[in-house]
TORGU-623729 format. One record per atom (N, C-alpha, C): x, y, z. Coordinates in steps of 0.1 Angstrom, whole numbers, padded with zeros to 4 digits, always signed. Layout:
N
XYZ/...
! end
This chain:
82
+1631-0397-0196/+1642-0396-0210/+1644-0386-0211/+1654-0382-0215/+1663-0370-0220/+1656-0361-0225/+1660-0347-0224/+1651-0336-0230/+1664-0327-0233/+1660-0317-0247/+1671-0308-0249/+1674-0299-0238/+1688-0293-0234/+1688-0287-0227/+1698-0277-0227/+1697-0265-0222/+1705-0254-0225/+1724-0261-0226/+1729-0255-0239/+1743-0262-0241/+1754-0259-0231/+1751-0245-0224/+1758-0247-0211/+1761-0249-0196/+1748-0260-0199/+1747-0264-0187/+1754-0279-0186/+1761-0285-0192/+1769-0295-0197/+1761-0307-0196/+1747-0305-0198/+1734-0317-0197/+1737-0320-0215/+1734-0336-0217/+1737-0340-0232/+1722-0338-0235/+1720-0336-0250/+1706-0333-0258/+1704-0348-0260/+1690-0351-0263/+1687-0364-0264/+1693-0368-0283/+1698-0360-0289/+1706-0359-0302/+1720-0366-0299/+1724-0361-0292/+1735-0365-0286/+1736-0377-0281/+1726-0382-0274/+1724-0394-0266/+1722-0405-0280/+1711-0400-0288/+1708-0409-0303/+1725-0413-0307/+1731-0399-0312/+1744-0402-0318/+1754-0414-0312/+1751-0414-0297/+1763-0424-0294/+1758-0435-0294/+1744-0436-0294/+1742-0453-0293/+1744-0456-0305/+1739-0450-0315/+1745-0453-0333/+1760-0452-0332/+1769-0449-0331/+1780-0448-0329/+1788-0462-0323/+1781-0463-0311/+1783-0474-0305/+1784-0489-0316/+1771-0488-0318/+1763-0500-0324/+1775-0498-0336/+1776-0488-0342/+1784-0492-0356/+1799-0498-0350/+1803-0495-0341/+1819-0497-0336/+1815-0513-0333/+1808-0518-0325/+1802-0534-0325/+1800-0540-0333/+1792-0536-0346/+1793-0543-0355/+1804-0544-0365/+1812-0537-0366/+1827-0535-0372/+1834-0548-0366/+1833-0544-0356/+1845-0554-0343/+1838-0566-0348/+1828-0571-0349/+1822-0585-0346/+1825-0589-0363/+1822-0584-0373/+1825-0585-0386/+1842-0584-0388/+1849-0579-0384/+1865-0579-0383/+1867-0591-0376/+1858-0599-0364/+1866-0611-0357/+1859-0621-0363/+1850-0621-0378/+1844-0629-0383/+1833-0638-0380/+1827-0630-0369/+1813-0636-0362/+1797-0631-0369/+1793-0641-0371/+1779-0639-0373/+1773-0633-0358/+1758-0627-0358/+1755-0625-0348/+1749-0633-0342/+1745-0647-0347/+1744-0661-0339/+1754-0662-0330/+1767-0665-0336/+1780-0668-0333/+1784-0660-0315/+1782-0645-0318/+1785-0638-0308/+1776-0634-0299/+1765-0642-0303/+1751-0643-0292/+1755-0656-0281/+1759-0664-0290/+1762-0678-0282/+1775-0676-0274/+1785-0665-0279/+1796-0663-0273/+1797-0658-0260/+1784-0645-0264/+1787-0635-0251/+1774-0637-0243/+1763-0645-0247/+1750-0648-0237/+1743-0636-0238/+1746-0628-0250/+1738-0618-0255/+1728-0617-0266/+1717-0615-0267/+1705-0621-0278/+1708-0617-0288/+1705-0624-0298/+1707-0617-0314/+1700-0608-0316/+1688-0604-0312/+1677-0596-0311/+1682-0580-0307/+1691-0586-0296/+1695-0573-0291/+1708-0568-0297/+1715-0579-0303/+1726-0575-0309/+1722-0568-0321/+1711-0571-0330/+1706-0565-0337/+1701-0550-0336/+1694-0548-0323/+1689-0537-0322/+1704-0527-0318/+1713-0530-0307/+1726-0523-0307/+1731-0522-0318/+1734-0526-0330/+1740-0522-0344/+1734-0516-0351/+1718-0515-0349/+1712-0506-0356/+1710-0493-0350/+1715-0492-0341/+1715-0476-0328/+1700-0477-0326/+1695-0488-0321/+1681-0487-0316/+1680-0494-0300/+1691-0497-0294/+1691-0505-0282/+1693-0498-0268/+1688-0494-0261/+1693-0490-0249/+1702-0498-0242/+1716-0492-0236/+1725-0496-0232/+1726-0503-0220/+1729-0515-0216/+1729-0525-0209/+1739-0528-0202/+1745-0531-0191/+1760-0534-0186/+1766-0547-0194/+1758-0554-0195/+1765-0567-0203/+1773-0563-0213/+1769-0553-0219/+1777-0546-0233/+1786-0540-0231/+1789-0534-0220/+1804-0534-0212/+1813-0544-0204/+1803-0557-0206/+1809-0569-0195/+1817-0580-0204/+1805-0581-0210/+1806-0595-0223/+1815-0591-0235/+1809-0582-0244/+1808-0579-0257/+1824-0579-0260/+1831-0566-0256/+1842-0564-0257/+1855-0574-0256/+1851-0584-0246/+1862-0593-0241/+1860-0609-0253/+1849-0607-0260/+1845-0620-0269/+1847-0612-0282/+1847-0603-0285/+1854-0596-0297/+1868-0591-0296/+1874-0595-0288/+1888-0594-0287/+1894-0579-0288/+1886-0568-0282/+1888-0555-0280/+1886-0553-0269/+1888-0539-0264/+1887-0533-0252/+1879-0519-0254/+1874-0515-0246/+1867-0497-0239/+1874-0491-0240/+1874-0480-0245/+1888-0468-0246/+1876-0456-0240/+1883-0451-0225/+1874-0436-0225/+1872-0425-0235/+1868-0417-0233/+1861-0403-0243/+1873-0395-0242/
! end
């Protein structure tokens, strides 16, 4: 588990990780809705469970590699580096 560290060390804090997870989730939800998919439809197209999609969109999921390999292509979008 990540813990709060000195800001000068370059390490991320738990709050920053939480904010990133929430940000990614909100972008996935917006892309899914923009594409006109229900969670069930996106689940069927991507092979990612509806439960995981709900957790991801709600900012509660731990990232899995499938997020970065299957979801963007099924939503006709791409990942951009920070």
